[in-house]
C-alpha positions as CSV (number, residue, x, y, z in Angstrom):
1,M,-7.5,15.3,-33.9
2,S,-4.5,13.3,-33.4
3,R,-5.2,9.5,-35.2
4,L,-4.0,6.3,-33.0
5,D,-0.9,3.7,-34.8
6,Y,-2.8,0.7,-33.5
7,R,1.2,-1.0,-35.6
8,F,2.5,0.2,-31.7
9,K,0.6,-0.3,-28.7
10,E,2.9,1.0,-25.2
11,I,1.1,-0.3,-22.0
12,C,2.2,2.7,-20.5
13,F,3.6,1.5,-16.2
14,D,4.1,4.8,-14.1
15,P,7.8,3.9,-13.2
16,S,7.0,4.6,-9.7
17,F,5.1,1.4,-9.0
18,L,7.5,1.2,-6.5
19,E,6.6,3.7,-3.8
20,A,2.3,1.6,-4.8
21,I,3.5,-1.6,-3.6
22,I,6.5,-1.1,-1.0
23,P,5.0,1.5,2.0
24,A,7.1,4.2,3.4
25,P,8.6,3.1,6.4
26,V,7.3,5.5,9.5
27,P,10.5,8.0,10.1
28,G,11.0,9.1,14.0
29,D,9.2,11.8,16.0
30,N,13.2,13.5,15.9
31,G,12.3,15.5,12.8
32,D,16.6,15.2,12.1
33,E,15.3,15.4,7.9
34,E,19.0,13.6,7.4
35,E,18.2,10.7,9.2
36,R,15.2,9.9,7.6
37,K,16.3,10.2,4.0
38,E,19.9,7.8,4.8
39,E,16.1,5.8,6.6
40,R,13.9,6.0,3.1
41,A,17.2,5.7,1.2
42,R,19.2,2.2,3.6
43,F,15.2,0.8,2.7
44,V,14.6,1.7,-1.2
45,R,18.4,-0.3,-1.7
46,S,16.9,-3.2,0.2
47,K,13.8,-3.3,-2.1
48,M,15.3,-3.0,-5.4
49,R,18.0,-5.6,-4.1
50,E,15.1,-7.8,-3.2
51,V,13.8,-6.2,-7.5
52,R,17.2,-7.6,-8.3
53,R,16.9,-11.4,-6.6
54,A,13.5,-11.9,-8.2
55,M,13.9,-10.5,-11.7
56,A,16.8,-13.2,-11.8
57,L,14.9,-16.0,-9.9
58,S,12.2,-15.7,-11.9
59,L,12.1,-13.9,-15.2
60,T,12.6,-15.1,-18.1
61,S,16.1,-13.8,-19.9
62,R,14.1,-11.2,-22.4
63,Q,12.2,-9.6,-20.0
64,N,15.6,-8.3,-17.3
65,E,16.5,-7.1,-20.3
66,C,13.6,-5.4,-21.8
67,L,13.1,-4.3,-17.7
68,I,15.9,-3.0,-17.4
69,L,16.1,-0.7,-21.0
70,Y,13.5,0.4,-19.6
71,Y,13.5,1.4,-16.2
72,L,16.8,1.5,-15.4
73,R,18.6,2.9,-18.8
74,G,15.4,4.9,-19.6
75,H,15.3,3.7,-23.9
76,P,11.9,3.9,-24.8
77,Q,10.1,0.6,-26.6
78,R,10.3,1.3,-30.2
79,E,13.9,2.3,-29.5
80,I,14.1,-1.5,-27.4
81,A,12.8,-2.8,-30.5
82,A,15.0,-1.9,-32.6
83,H,17.6,-2.7,-30.7
84,L,16.7,-6.5,-29.9
85,G,15.4,-6.9,-33.3
86,I,11.6,-7.8,-32.4
87,H,8.8,-5.5,-32.9
88,Q,8.0,-2.5,-30.1
89,T,4.3,-4.3,-29.2
90,T,6.6,-7.6,-28.7
91,V,8.3,-4.8,-25.7
92,S,5.6,-4.3,-25.0
93,Q,4.6,-7.4,-23.6
94,H,7.6,-8.6,-22.1
95,I,7.4,-5.7,-19.7
96,H,3.7,-6.3,-19.1
97,Y,4.1,-10.1,-18.3
98,A,7.5,-9.7,-16.6
99,L,6.3,-6.2,-14.4
100,K,2.6,-8.5,-13.2
101,K,5.5,-11.8,-12.4
102,L,7.4,-9.7,-10.1
103,R,4.4,-8.4,-8.5
104,R,2.7,-11.7,-7.9
105,V,6.5,-12.6,-6.4
106,C,7.2,-10.1,-4.3
107,I,4.8,-9.5,-1.5
108,F,5.1,-6.8,0.9
């Protein structure tokens, strides 16, 4: 049986949250798989531009930095905390509140 380490609290969040809040476009009935993939890629790129714009406008620099390092660069929260010189729980809270702000700002 494992023991929980209460000093480090990591808020787990599925990185595919965009899939849950952004509905996928309905592809045409032409059956062309490549065209659907390209349409989906254009859609995702446009939504990511919107998310990046919202990140720049509504998040603090620390929240922005934590999100980029965690989701785009794939660093674990402990490593981000060591890099920024803050506690891992603080990194977790920055990510949590940043995502909360983004959900409120990015209404899809």
